[in-house]
N, C-alpha and C positions, 0 to 999 in steps of 0.2 A: 500189516504187522500181525504176526502170529500171537494170539492170546496165550499166555502161560497159565497153566492150571496151578492154583495155589497149593503149596505143600504144607499141610497141617498135620501135626501129630495129634492123635486122639487117645485120651486115657479114660479109664473108668476108675472113679474113686469109691471107697467104701460107702454103702448106702445108695449105690446106683447113680451117682452124680457123674455127669460127662464134662470132661475138661478138653478144650481145644487149644493147641499151642502153635503159634506161627514159627516157621523155620527161617524166614528171611525178612528184610524190611518190607518187601512187597506183600509177603504173606501177612505180616503184622497189620499193614494197611487194610488189606482185604478183611481180615478177621475183625478189626476194631471198627471199620466204617461200613462194611457190607453185611457181614454175618451177625454181628452183635445185635441182640434185642435189648430194649431199654432195661429190662429186669435182670439180664445176665450180670454176672459179677466179673470185673476186669482186674487183672493183676499185672504188675511190672516191677522188676527189681529197681530199687532206688539208686539213681545216679550212676548206673552202669549200663552198657549196651546189653540188650537181652530180648527174649521173646515176649510178645503180648500173649497173655493167657486169659482164656474165657471160660468161666464156670457157667454152664447152661442152667438157667433158672428152671424150676419145676413149678407147674401151676398150683400144686397142692402142698408145697413145702418150702420152708425157708432153710437155707444151709446153716448148719450148726457152726459155732465158733471153730470147732475142730476141723470141719470140712473147709472153711475159709483158710485156716492155717495150712492145711494140706495143699490146697490150690496155690497158696503163696510159696510153699516149699518147692513145688514143681516149677513155678515161675523163677525162683532163685536158681534152681538146678539148670534151667535153660537160659542162663545169663553168664556174663563174664565174672560174676561173683560165685560161681559154682564151688570154688575151693575156699571160700571166705569164712566159713563157720557161720556164726550168727550175723544176720544182715537184714536191713529193712526192705520191705516190699510194699508198694502202693496197692491198695485195695479199694475199689469203688464200684458202684453199679455202672453199667455201660452207658446209661443215659447221661452220665457226667463226663464222658470222654468225647472230645470233638477233634477234628482235624482242621486246623486253621488253613486258610487259602495260601498257597505258595510255599508251604514248608516242605522240607525234605521227606521223601518216602519213608514211612515208618514212624514219623513224628506225630504225636498227638498232644493235646492240652487236656489236663484233668482239672475239672472245676472244684471238686471236693472229694473227700474220702478219708481213709484212715491208713496208718502204716502199721504193718504187722512185722515183728522181729522173729524170724524163723531161721532154721538151718536148711540148706539145699538138700532135698531128699525126694526120691521117687519110689522108694522101696514099697510103699503101700499102694501105689498106682499101677493098674493093669494097662499096659500099652495095647490099644486095640488096632491102630493103624500107624 
């Protein structure tokens, strides 16, 4: 079987933060289970299909609330809630995201975190790839 290379979108946020976005269920799986480091931040639109979004942690800095809100806005933009206006997005560190055995591709379980209400937006994000 030929291995398919994951298709990820990469964005630069203000302040030099890197955001990775899965394009398909398989990409989401790869992003959340293979690429994610425990201190990275993970985002997903609440209760709608959408991309898993990873904000890469920096060893010397914590993301500001505004950076977390921007990452959440990108997650909402890459979901079925793109035209919804204000909507909730799950936000947690990647260490709290697990893939239970036997679940559908792209499905994960989130142990804890917070919900940010944002509008879908990528206007501030620079698409790198």
